[in-house]
C-alpha positions in Angstrom: 95.1 110.1 50.0 93.8 111.6 53.2 95.6 110.5 56.1 93.4 108.7 59.4 94.8 110.1 61.9 95.5 114.6 62.3 99.2 115.0 63.6 98.3 116.2 66.9 97.2 113.1 68.1 100.9 111.5 67.7 101.9 114.0 70.2 98.9 115.3 73.1 98.8 114.6 76.1 95.3 114.6 76.2 95.3 112.2 73.5 97.8 109.9 75.3 95.9 110.5 78.8 92.4 108.8 76.7 94.7 105.8 75.3 96.1 104.7 78.4 92.4 104.9 80.0 90.6 103.0 77.5 93.5 101.1 75.1 95.7 100.2 77.8 94.2 100.1 81.4 91.5 97.8 80.1 93.6 94.9 78.2 96.4 92.5 79.1 99.6 93.8 79.3 102.9 91.4 79.2 104.7 91.6 82.3 107.6 89.5 82.6 108.7 85.9 82.4 107.6 83.5 85.2 111.2 81.6 85.2 112.1 85.5 86.4 109.9 84.7 89.5 110.6 80.9 89.8 111.5 80.8 93.7 109.8 81.8 96.9 110.1 85.5 97.0 111.0 86.3 93.8 109.7 89.5 92.4 109.2 91.3 89.2 107.9 95.2 89.1 106.2 96.6 85.9 105.4 100.1 85.8 101.8 100.2 83.6 99.5 103.3 82.7 98.0 102.8 86.0 101.2 102.4 88.5 103.9 100.4 89.5 102.8 96.7 90.0 104.7 94.1 91.6 104.1 90.2 90.8 105.4 88.1 93.7 106.1 84.4 94.0 104.9 83.4 97.6 105.8 79.4 98.2 105.0 78.4 94.3 101.7 80.9 94.0 102.4 83.8 91.9 100.1 87.0 93.0 100.3 90.5 91.5 99.3 93.4 93.5 99.8 97.4 92.6 103.2 98.0 94.4 101.8 100.5 96.8 101.6 100.0 100.8 98.1 101.1 102.3 99.3 102.6 105.4 101.5 105.4 103.8 100.9 105.0 99.9 105.2 104.1 99.9 106.5 101.4 97.3 106.7 98.2 98.3 109.4 97.0 96.1 111.6 99.3 94.9 114.0 97.6 92.8 113.2 96.2 89.3 113.0 92.4 90.7 115.0 90.4 93.4 114.0 87.8 96.3 112.6 89.5 99.2 109.3 89.3 101.5 106.3 91.4 100.5 107.4 93.9 102.8 107.2 97.9 102.5 110.3 99.5 103.7 108.6 102.8 105.5 107.4 101.3 108.5 108.3 97.4 108.0 104.2 96.0 106.8 104.7 92.8 105.6 102.1 91.1 103.3 100.7 87.6 102.4 99.6 86.0 99.2 95.9 87.0 99.5 97.4 91.1 100.1 96.8 90.8 104.0 99.0 93.2 105.9 100.4 90.0 108.5 103.2 92.5 110.6 101.8 95.7 111.4 104.7 96.9 114.1 103.4 99.0 117.0 100.3 97.2 115.8 98.7 97.2 119.5 99.3 101.5 118.9 96.6 101.3 116.3 93.5 101.1 118.0 91.7 101.4 114.4 92.1 97.9 113.9 92.0 95.4 116.8 90.4 92.8 116.0 90.1 92.3 111.4 92.3 94.1 109.3 90.0 96.7 107.6 89.4 95.4 103.6 91.0 99.4 102.5 94.3 97.9 104.4 94.8 94.9 101.5 96.8 95.4 98.7 94.8 96.2 95.6 94.9 92.9 93.6 95.6 93.2 89.9 94.7 89.8 87.3 97.5 87.5 86.4 97.6 84.7 83.9 100.6 82.6 81.9 100.9 81.3 78.6 103.7 78.9 78.6 106.5 81.1 80.3 105.2 84.4 79.1 103.2 86.7 82.4 100.5 88.7 81.9 98.8 91.2 84.4 95.0 93.0 84.0 93.2 95.1 86.0 90.9 93.9 88.3 87.5 93.3 87.2 84.7 95.8 88.2 81.1 95.5 88.9 79.4 98.0 86.2 76.2 99.6 87.6 73.1 99.4 85.4 70.5 101.6 87.5 69.1 98.2 89.0 70.5 95.9 87.1 74.1 94.8 87.9 76.2 93.1 85.3 
């Protein structure tokens, strides 16, 4: 009987990266239990093929974001789980349930964003869903470019 996969595919980094991109990055991934984030400010972090994702409770509203501050790219929640605001430990930027920075220490010195916060400073949101006590995350849906047609 001929094997369905060649032995190289079991340990090839190239095959692993292709699987991460085409299999694991576009599907729903188990992230944890809803009971782990039952209280306001509770969070859990999940390591995915695309990096760390934080699920945070904002007064009963669960949201999932890429766990990276857009300011200096530091990890926002550094523990696996806990209870604290969604606040970057590097410079103290604090984010709301929409991923918008609401506290920026020394904001008046940043002349490039006086007024409305630019969209690139928002946290990248992930899709979040549940089934009973189980939480699942998925990368955000992207619009496909089909020439003059949009999907």
